[in-house]
C-alpha positions in Angstrom: 74.9 -65.4 -119.7 77.8 -63.1 -120.6 77.1 -60.0 -122.6 78.0 -59.7 -126.3 81.6 -59.0 -127.2 82.5 -55.5 -128.4 83.4 -55.3 -132.0 86.4 -53.0 -132.8 85.3 -50.0 -134.8 88.0 -50.6 -137.4 86.3 -53.7 -138.6 83.7 -51.5 -140.2 86.0 -50.2 -142.9 87.1 -46.7 -143.7 83.8 -44.9 -143.5 82.7 -44.5 -139.8 79.1 -45.0 -138.8 78.0 -42.2 -136.6 74.6 -43.4 -135.8 73.9 -45.0 -132.3 73.8 -48.7 -133.2 74.9 -51.9 -131.6 77.8 -53.1 -133.8 77.4 -56.7 -132.7 73.7 -56.6 -133.8 74.7 -55.2 -137.1 77.4 -57.9 -137.6 74.9 -60.6 -136.6 72.2 -59.3 -138.9 74.6 -59.0 -141.8 75.5 -62.6 -141.5 72.0 -63.7 -140.6 72.4 -64.8 -137.1 75.9 -66.3 -137.1 77.6 -65.1 -133.9 80.5 -62.8 -134.7 84.1 -64.0 -134.5 86.0 -62.0 -131.8 89.7 -61.6 -131.0 91.2 -64.6 -129.4 88.5 -67.1 -130.4 88.9 -67.6 -134.2 89.8 -65.7 -137.3 88.4 -62.2 -137.4 85.7 -61.2 -139.9 86.5 -59.1 -142.9 86.2 -55.4 -142.7 82.6 -54.4 -143.4 80.3 -51.4 -143.0 77.1 -52.0 -140.9 73.9 -52.2 -142.9 72.3 -49.3 -141.0 75.1 -46.9 -141.9 73.8 -44.0 -143.9 77.3 -42.7 -144.8 78.3 -45.3 -147.3 79.5 -43.7 -150.6 76.6 -43.1 -153.0 78.3 -44.9 -155.9 78.5 -48.2 -153.9 75.8 -50.9 -154.5 73.3 -51.6 -151.6 74.7 -53.7 -148.8 72.3 -56.5 -149.8 74.3 -56.7 -153.0 77.6 -56.5 -151.3 76.9 -59.5 -149.1 79.1 -62.5 -149.6 77.5 -64.7 -152.3 76.9 -67.5 -149.8 74.6 -65.0 -148.0 72.7 -63.9 -151.1 69.6 -65.9 -151.7 68.1 -66.4 -155.1 65.0 -68.0 -156.6 65.9 -70.7 -159.1 62.6 -72.5 -159.6 58.8 -71.7 -159.6 55.9 -74.1 -159.5 52.3 -73.0 -159.1 48.6 -73.6 -159.6 46.2 -70.7 -159.8 42.6 -70.5 -160.8 43.8 -69.1 -164.2 46.9 -71.1 -164.8 48.9 -74.2 -163.8 52.3 -72.9 -164.6 54.1 -69.6 -164.4 53.8 -69.2 -168.2 50.1 -69.8 -168.2 49.5 -67.6 -165.2 51.5 -64.7 -166.6 49.7 -65.0 -170.0 46.4 -64.8 -168.1 47.5 -61.7 -166.1 48.6 -59.9 -169.3 45.5 -60.8 -171.3 43.0 -60.0 -168.5 41.7 -63.5 -168.0 40.0 -64.1 -164.6 39.8 -67.4 -162.9 36.7 -66.7 -160.8 33.7 -68.8 -161.4 30.3 -69.8 -159.9 30.6 -72.2 -157.0 28.4 -74.1 -154.6 29.3 -75.6 -151.3 27.3 -77.6 -148.8 25.3 -75.7 -146.2 26.3 -72.3 -147.5 25.0 -72.7 -151.0 25.8 -70.7 -154.2 28.7 -68.3 -154.2 31.8 -67.5 -156.2 35.3 -68.9 -156.0 38.7 -69.2 -157.7 39.1 -72.9 -158.4 42.3 -74.7 -159.6 42.4 -77.4 -162.3 45.9 -78.9 -161.9 46.7 -82.5 -162.7 46.3 -84.1 -159.3 47.7 -87.5 -160.4 50.8 -86.1 -162.0 52.9 -86.6 -158.8 50.5 -88.7 -156.6 48.6 -91.9 -156.8 44.9 -91.7 -156.2 45.3 -93.6 -152.9 47.7 -91.0 -151.7 45.4 -88.2 -152.7 42.5 -89.8 -150.7 44.7 -90.3 -147.7 46.1 -86.8 -147.7 44.6 -83.3 -147.9 43.8 -80.9 -150.7 46.4 -78.5 -149.4 49.0 -81.2 -149.5 48.1 -82.1 -153.1 48.4 -78.5 -154.1 51.7 -78.2 -152.3 53.1 -81.4 -153.8 52.2 -80.4 -157.3 53.7 -76.9 -156.9 56.9 -78.2 -155.3 57.5 -80.9 -157.9 56.9 -78.4 -160.6 59.3 -75.9 -159.0 62.0 -78.6 -158.6 61.6 -79.6 -162.3 61.7 -75.9 -163.3 64.9 -75.3 -161.3 66.9 -77.9 -163.3 68.1 -79.6 -160.2 69.3 -83.2 -160.5 66.9 -84.2 -157.8 67.9 -87.8 -157.7 71.4 -86.7 -156.6 70.5 -84.0 -154.2 71.3 -84.7 -150.6 67.8 -84.4 -149.2 68.9 -84.2 -145.6 70.1 -80.7 -146.5 66.7 -79.6 -147.9 64.2 -77.6 -145.9 60.5 -77.3 -146.6 58.8 -74.1 -145.3 55.1 -73.6 -146.3 52.8 -70.8 -145.4 49.1 -71.4 -144.7 46.2 -69.3 -143.5 44.6 -72.1 -141.7 44.6 -75.9 -141.8 42.3 -78.7 -140.6 39.0 -77.0 -141.1 38.3 -78.8 -144.4 39.2 -82.2 -143.0 37.1 -81.7 -139.8 34.1 -80.5 -141.7 34.4 -83.5 -144.0 34.5 -86.0 -141.2 31.5 -84.4 -139.4 29.5 -84.5 -142.7 30.4 -88.2 -143.2 29.4 -89.4 -139.8 26.1 -87.6 -140.1 25.0 -90.5 -142.2 25.6 -92.8 -139.1 23.8 -90.6 -136.6 27.1 -89.0 -135.6 28.6 -92.3 -134.5 32.2 -91.4 -134.0 33.4 -94.9 -134.5 33.1 -94.1 -138.2 35.5 -91.2 -137.8 38.5 -91.7 -140.2 41.8 -92.8 -138.6 43.5 -90.5 -141.2 42.0 -87.4 -139.5 44.9 -86.7 -137.1 47.7 -86.7 -139.6 45.5 -84.7 -142.0 44.9 -81.9 -139.5 48.2 -81.5 -137.7 49.6 -78.0 -138.4 52.6 -79.3 -140.3 50.5 -81.4 -142.6 51.0 -79.5 -145.9 54.8 -79.2 -145.5 55.0 -82.8 -144.2 53.0 -84.1 -147.2 55.5 -82.3 -149.5 58.5 -83.7 -147.6 57.0 -87.2 -147.7 56.3 -87.1 -151.4 59.7 -85.5 -152.3 61.7 -87.7 -150.0 63.0 -84.7 -148.0 64.6 -85.7 -144.7 65.7 -82.2 -143.7 63.5 -79.8 -141.6 59.9 -79.2 -142.6 57.1 -77.1 -141.0 54.1 -75.0 -141.8 54.0 -71.3 -141.0 50.6 -70.1 -139.9 50.6 -66.4 -140.8 47.0 -65.7 -142.0 47.1 -64.1 -145.4 50.7 -63.0 -145.0 51.8 -66.6 -145.0 53.0 -66.9 -148.6 55.6 -64.2 -147.9 56.4 -65.7 -144.5 57.3 -69.0 -146.2 59.8 -67.2 -148.4 61.2 -65.2 -145.5 61.7 -68.4 -143.4 63.6 -70.0 -146.3 65.9 -67.1 -146.7 66.7 -67.0 -143.0 67.3 -70.8 -142.8 69.7 -70.7 -145.8 71.6 -67.8 -144.3 71.9 -69.6 -141.0 73.2 -72.8 -142.6 70.2 -74.8 -141.4 69.7 -76.1 -145.0 71.4 -75.9 -148.3 68.2 -75.8 -150.4 64.8 -74.4 -149.4 61.4 -75.3 -150.9 59.2 -72.4 -149.8 55.9 -70.7 -150.5 52.3 -71.0 -149.6 49.2 -73.1 -150.2 45.4 -72.8 -149.7 42.5 -75.2 -149.8 40.1 -72.7 -148.3 37.3 -73.0 -150.9 36.6 -76.5 -149.5 35.4 -75.3 -146.1 31.9 -73.8 -146.0 33.0 -72.0 -142.8 35.2 -69.5 -144.5 32.3 -68.4 -146.8 29.9 -68.2 -143.9 32.4 -66.3 -141.9 33.1 -63.6 -144.6 29.4 -63.4 -145.3 28.6 -62.7 -141.7 31.2 -60.0 -141.7 29.6 -58.4 -144.8 32.9 -59.1 -146.6 32.0 -61.8 -149.2 31.9 -60.6 -152.8 28.8 -60.8 -154.9 28.4 -60.1 -158.7 26.2 -61.4 -161.5 29.4 -61.9 -163.6 31.9 -64.0 -161.7 34.9 -62.6 -163.7 34.0 -59.1 -162.4 33.4 -60.0 -158.8 37.0 -59.3 -157.5 37.4 -55.6 -157.9 40.0 -54.0 -155.6 40.1 -50.2 -155.4 36.8 -50.0 -157.3 34.0 -47.8 -155.9 31.6 -50.8 -156.3 33.7 -53.4 -154.6 31.8 -55.5 -152.0 34.2 -58.0 -150.6 36.5 -61.0 -151.0 36.3 -63.8 -153.6 37.8 -66.9 -151.8 40.3 -68.9 -153.9 42.4 -71.9 -153.6 45.9 -72.2 -155.0 49.6 -72.6 -154.3 53.0 -71.5 -155.3 56.3 -72.9 -154.3 59.8 -71.6 -155.0 63.3 -73.2 -155.0 65.7 -71.0 -153.0 69.4 -71.4 -153.1 72.5 -69.5 -152.1 73.9 -67.5 -155.1 77.2 -69.4 -154.9 75.4 -72.8 -155.3 73.1 -71.5 -158.0 75.9 -70.1 -160.1 78.1 -73.2 -159.6 75.4 -75.3 -161.3 74.5 -72.7 -163.9 71.0 -72.3 -162.7 68.5 -69.8 -164.1 68.1 -66.9 -161.7 64.5 -65.5 -161.4 65.6 -62.9 -158.9 67.4 -62.2 -155.5 65.5 -61.7 -152.3 67.2 -58.6 -151.0 64.7 -57.3 -148.4 61.9 -58.5 -146.2 60.0 -57.5 -143.1 57.2 -58.7 -140.8 55.4 -56.8 -138.1 52.1 -56.5 -136.2 49.4 -53.9 -136.0 48.3 -54.8 -132.4 45.1 -52.8 -132.9 42.3 -55.1 -134.0 41.3 -58.7 -134.9 40.5 -57.9 -138.5 40.7 -54.1 -139.2 44.1 -53.1 -140.7 46.4 -50.3 -139.6 47.9 -48.2 -142.3 50.7 -46.8 -140.1 51.9 -50.3 -139.2 51.7 -51.4 -142.8 53.8 -48.4 -143.8 56.4 -49.2 -141.1 56.6 -52.8 -142.5 57.3 -51.5 -146.0 59.9 -49.0 -144.8 61.7 -51.7 -142.8 61.9 -54.0 -145.8 63.3 -51.1 -147.9 65.8 -50.4 -145.1 67.0 -54.0 -145.1 67.3 -53.9 -148.9 69.3 -50.7 -148.6 67.2 -49.0 -151.2 64.8 -46.1 -151.3 61.1 -46.3 -152.1 61.5 -44.6 -155.5 63.8 -47.4 -156.6 60.9 -49.9 -156.5 59.5 -50.4 -160.0 56.4 -52.5 -159.2 54.4 -52.9 -156.0 52.0 -55.8 -155.9 49.3 -54.6 -153.5 47.6 -56.9 -151.0 44.1 -55.3 -151.5 41.4 -57.9 -151.2 38.4 -55.7 -152.3 37.1 -55.0 -148.9 36.1 -51.4 -148.3 38.3 -50.7 -145.3 41.2 -53.0 -146.2 41.8 -51.3 -149.6 41.6 -47.8 -148.1 44.0 -48.5 -145.3 46.6 -50.1 -147.6 46.4 -47.1 -149.9 46.9 -44.8 -147.0 50.1 -46.8 -146.1 51.3 -46.7 -149.7 50.8 -42.9 -149.9 52.9 -42.5 -146.8 55.8 -44.4 -148.3 55.3 -43.0 -151.9 53.8 -39.5 -151.1 54.6 -38.1 -154.6 53.9 -41.2 -156.6 57.1 -41.0 -158.8 58.0 -43.8 -161.2 56.7 -46.7 -159.1 53.7 -48.7 -160.5 51.1 -50.4 -158.4 49.0 -53.5 -159.4 46.8 -56.1 -157.9 46.7 -59.9 -158.7 43.6 -60.7 -156.6 41.5 -58.9 -159.2 42.2 -61.9 -161.5 42.0 -64.9 -159.1 40.4 -63.8 -155.9 42.1 -64.1 -152.5 44.1 -67.3 -152.3 44.7 -66.8 -148.6 48.0 -68.5 -147.5 49.1 -68.9 -151.1 48.3 -65.3 -152.1 51.7 -63.7 -151.3 53.7 -66.4 -153.1 51.3 -66.5 -156.2 51.3 -62.7 -156.5 55.1 -62.5 -156.3 55.4 -65.2 -159.0 53.0 -63.4 -161.3 55.2 -60.4 -161.3 58.6 -62.1 -161.6 58.5 -62.2 -165.4 58.5 -58.4 -165.4 62.3 -58.6 -164.9 62.4 -60.1 -168.4 59.5 -58.5 -170.3 59.4 -55.1 -168.6 55.6 -55.2 -168.4 53.5 -54.4 -165.3 50.3 -56.5 -165.3 47.2 -54.5 -164.4 44.5 -54.5 -161.8 41.3 -55.5 -163.7 37.7 -54.7 -162.9 38.7 -51.1 -162.0 35.8 -49.3 -163.6 35.2 -46.5 -161.1 38.2 -45.7 -158.8 37.3 -45.1 -155.2 38.8 -41.6 -154.5 40.1 -43.0 -151.2 42.1 -45.6 -153.1 43.8 -43.2 -155.5 47.4 -44.0 -156.1 49.7 -42.3 -158.6 51.0 -45.1 -160.8 48.1 -47.5 -160.3 47.9 -49.7 -163.4 44.3 -50.2 -164.3 42.7 -52.7 -166.7 45.6 -52.8 -169.3 49.2 -53.8 -169.0 51.8 -51.1 -169.0 55.4 -51.0 -170.2 57.6 -50.4 -167.3 61.0 -50.3 -169.0 63.8 -52.1 -167.2 62.4 -53.5 -164.0 65.0 -53.8 -161.2 63.0 -54.2 -158.0 59.6 -55.7 -157.1 57.9 -55.2 -153.7 55.2 -57.6 -152.6 52.7 -56.8 -149.8 50.8 -59.4 -147.9 48.8 -58.6 -144.8 46.5 -60.7 -142.6 44.1 -61.0 -139.7 45.3 -60.4 -136.2 47.3 -57.6 -137.7 50.1 -59.6 -139.3 52.0 -57.7 -142.1 54.7 -59.0 -144.4 56.7 -57.4 -147.2 59.2 -59.1 -149.6 61.5 -57.2 -152.0 63.1 -59.1 -155.0 65.8 -57.7 -157.2 66.6 -58.5 -160.8 69.9 -60.4 -161.1 
């Protein structure tokens, strides 16, 4: 295979880049994977400066903002269900008023525990027969997707659905359905002839995304992204990349979780000593608090409509924000224990791609799940990136709803998006006695804070096997 062509230095504009970079790589990254035009093959690209170049004039906007509009990706629709709200308006109101969605819960074999349970209208977009045939994750995804489409103002009946992509993040899939089948055939002395013929399509890894595509009539690409608890962010990142590559013209992205319906996840966290307990369910999820004792498992989902800025502006769409930076990396150190250094590297990479500095971030939504080591490690990472605190505020959404696993990143980003309009940072609740090892300048505790004009949000989502993800959204 021939090596990459050399890009003439004059294509970078008037300011030279003196750092040792591969100019072809910079060009390709700038246009999200499209192979650069070279002399003699087609028309040459416009003069641009590589994104890594630190010598750009200070008065110029970040390169993410200088991208051609067809390479700038914006959020134009939001649909969600959370334990404390079935729309963005309800969810935001709960986050600002301090209303938890955690309640008492009981599940077979494991018994009594706590969970975040959703209460969306299951039959709003599905018939009961379809609900029985599919999965809980699929129903959550369908509800969220159809709500996002309605919110976007798209004329869905006239959208070319062969140009639509569906990219859904999940922590795991198939456990609920398999446990259900085993429980059912128990009544027949485990005779597998009673095993449902719907089991295979319910448990294939692409099931949630496929159920969404089937319900919405999408004939473009669909797949599910397994990324543990980083999956909500991963769904967004995939959508951005596919739009920039021209693989789709509209992306339906986000994350879903049906985790509370498998006893195995409760038993697993309990055996790790990582399952929350509290006499008052609303106070059980308490990230950063000295008395935290583990995770509250939650179900939920959030889906976004993503479009190129050119397309969104052409139809006069509402713009929730622009995704200007993202990153994913791996700890490569442990199955479950996080690595602060790798998390900090992931945050810095997202900031670099957004071409902004850490002190330009107005609000950081932390991943913290209320495990002892997880919260401490993330705070170490955050103090590496924001050593002096500065103007940046830090909050946590899991304190309200528990950990929605594959949906967490998408739900938590959605809950902070209204800050672009109202200038308010929602708090971390249940923070009664701050763990000294979790001290963060700018940590918003128990009551909302006015944040002024919010320009940038940063969303952390980390997961087992050391997967880390960060998404940065800019007001537009």
